[in-house]
C-alpha positions as CSV (number, residue, x, y, z in Angstrom):
1,M,0.0,0.0,0.0
2,E,2.9,2.3,0.7
3,H,4.1,2.1,-2.9
4,V,0.6,3.1,-4.1
5,L,0.7,6.3,-2.0
6,Q,4.3,7.0,-3.3
7,D,3.2,6.5,-6.9
8,M,0.3,8.9,-6.4
9,S,2.5,11.5,-4.8
10,E,4.9,11.3,-7.6
11,R,2.2,11.3,-10.3
12,M,0.7,14.4,-8.7
13,G,4.1,16.1,-8.8
14,R,4.0,16.7,-5.0
15,T,7.1,17.7,-3.0
16,T,7.3,17.1,0.7
17,N,7.0,20.9,1.4
18,A,4.1,21.7,-1.0
19,P,0.7,21.6,0.6
20,L,-1.8,18.9,-0.6
21,K,-4.5,21.0,-2.2
22,V,-8.0,19.5,-1.9
23,F,-11.1,20.7,-3.8
24,L,-14.4,19.6,-2.3
25,V,-17.8,19.2,-4.1
26,E,-20.5,18.7,-1.4
27,D,-23.9,20.3,-1.1
28,S,-24.7,19.4,2.5
29,A,-23.4,22.3,4.6
30,D,-23.1,20.0,7.7
31,V,-21.0,17.4,5.8
32,R,-19.0,20.0,4.0
33,D,-18.2,21.8,7.3
34,L,-17.2,18.5,8.9
35,I,-14.8,17.7,6.0
36,M,-13.4,21.2,5.9
37,E,-12.8,21.2,9.7
38,S,-11.1,17.8,9.5
39,L,-8.9,18.9,6.6
40,A,-7.9,22.0,8.5
41,E,-6.6,19.8,11.3
42,I,-4.2,17.9,9.0
43,P,-0.8,19.6,8.7
44,G,0.2,20.1,5.0
45,V,-3.3,20.1,3.7
46,E,-4.9,23.2,2.1
47,L,-8.5,23.6,0.9
48,A,-8.3,24.8,-2.7
49,G,-12.0,25.5,-2.7
50,Y,-15.4,24.0,-2.7
51,A,-18.7,23.9,-4.6
52,E,-22.2,22.9,-3.9
53,T,-23.5,22.2,-7.5
54,E,-22.2,20.5,-10.6
55,Q,-22.2,23.8,-12.6
56,E,-20.4,25.7,-9.8
57,A,-17.8,22.9,-9.5
58,A,-17.2,22.8,-13.2
59,A,-16.5,26.5,-13.3
60,H,-14.1,26.4,-10.3
61,L,-12.3,23.3,-11.4
62,E,-11.5,24.7,-14.8
63,N,-9.4,27.4,-13.1
64,E,-8.3,25.9,-9.7
65,T,-5.1,24.1,-9.0
66,Y,-5.7,21.0,-6.8
67,D,-4.2,17.6,-6.1
68,V,-7.3,15.8,-4.7
69,L,-10.9,16.1,-5.7
70,I,-13.5,14.8,-3.2
71,L,-17.0,14.8,-4.4
72,D,-20.5,13.6,-3.6
73,I,-22.7,12.0,-6.2
74,Q,-26.0,13.6,-5.6
75,L,-25.8,17.4,-5.4
76,K,-28.4,20.2,-5.1
77,Q,-28.1,20.7,-8.8
78,G,-26.5,18.1,-11.1
79,N,-24.4,15.3,-9.8
80,G,-20.8,14.3,-9.3
81,M,-20.8,11.5,-11.9
82,N,-21.8,14.0,-14.6
83,L,-19.1,16.3,-13.4
84,L,-16.5,13.6,-13.6
85,Q,-17.6,12.7,-17.1
86,S,-17.4,16.4,-18.1
87,L,-13.9,16.7,-16.6
88,A,-12.8,13.6,-18.5
89,R,-14.2,14.9,-21.8
90,S,-12.7,18.4,-21.4
91,G,-9.1,17.3,-21.4
92,K,-8.1,20.6,-19.6
93,K,-6.7,18.9,-16.5
94,S,-3.7,16.6,-16.7
95,H,-5.8,14.0,-14.9
96,D,-3.0,13.6,-12.3
97,E,-5.3,14.7,-9.5
98,L,-6.6,12.0,-7.2
99,K,-10.4,11.6,-7.4
100,I,-12.4,10.4,-4.4
101,I,-16.1,9.8,-4.2
102,F,-17.6,10.3,-0.8
103,S,-21.3,9.5,-1.0
104,N,-24.3,7.7,0.5
105,H,-24.8,6.2,-3.0
106,V,-22.6,3.2,-3.0
107,S,-24.1,1.0,-5.7
108,A,-22.1,-1.1,-8.0
109,T,-23.2,1.0,-11.0
110,Y,-21.9,4.2,-9.4
111,R,-18.6,2.4,-8.6
112,R,-18.3,1.2,-12.1
113,V,-18.9,4.6,-13.7
114,G,-16.6,6.2,-11.1
115,L,-13.8,3.8,-12.1
116,Q,-14.4,4.7,-15.8
117,C,-14.0,8.3,-14.9
118,G,-10.7,7.9,-13.1
119,V,-12.0,7.6,-9.5
120,Q,-9.3,5.9,-7.4
121,F,-11.2,5.7,-4.0
122,F,-14.9,5.4,-3.1
123,F,-16.0,5.9,0.5
124,D,-19.4,5.4,2.0
125,K,-20.4,8.7,3.6
126,S,-22.4,7.1,6.3
127,S,-19.6,4.8,7.6
128,E,-16.2,5.6,6.2
129,F,-15.4,9.2,7.1
130,T,-12.4,8.1,9.2
131,K,-11.0,6.2,6.1
132,L,-11.3,9.3,4.0
133,R,-9.5,11.3,6.6
134,S,-6.8,8.6,7.0
135,L,-6.2,8.7,3.2
136,I,-5.8,12.5,3.2
137,E,-3.4,12.2,6.1
138,R,-1.3,9.6,4.3
139,L,-1.3,11.6,1.1
140,S,-0.1,14.7,3.0
141,G,2.7,12.7,4.5
142,K,1.4,13.4,8.0
143,G,-0.5,10.2,9.0
144,D,-0.6,6.5,9.3
145,G,-4.1,5.9,7.8
146,L,-5.4,3.9,4.8
147,A,-5.3,0.6,6.6
148,S,-8.4,-0.6,4.8
149,S,-9.3,2.0,2.1
150,R,-11.0,0.6,-1.0
151,R,-8.8,1.4,-3.9
152,Y,-10.1,0.8,-7.4
153,T,-8.0,-1.5,-9.5
154,S,-8.4,-2.4,-13.1
155,A,-10.2,-5.6,-13.6
């Protein structure tokens, strides 16, 4: 697992001194605040921004620099899967960013589409918040987490 994290860090072009920039797409203010507060507690992690809707996220992501994209599937307007598909079609990003779905919608269909759109991790919002935090800690180089994160692999 350690080599997976190292590969991701190298692919994202991260240096040990550069902050890990996270962009969050989440429409629930309570969940968004919880994630943002948790990220703020992790040394070496910086919030690059957030959005509540698919359209708002698309506009921000076109211009923002970020290493990690955390997104929900169901949003107030639009959804995260459409956003991922739009990002993949646009070709504007280098696709080196780590994509994480953090959602209550954990069906096999969403997971399959997520994989097709470059999602590397998929966490159940109702039960895997600590796994999400552990992953971010590991990516920042400041934690020991990721013991049992679900990483997508090609079949």
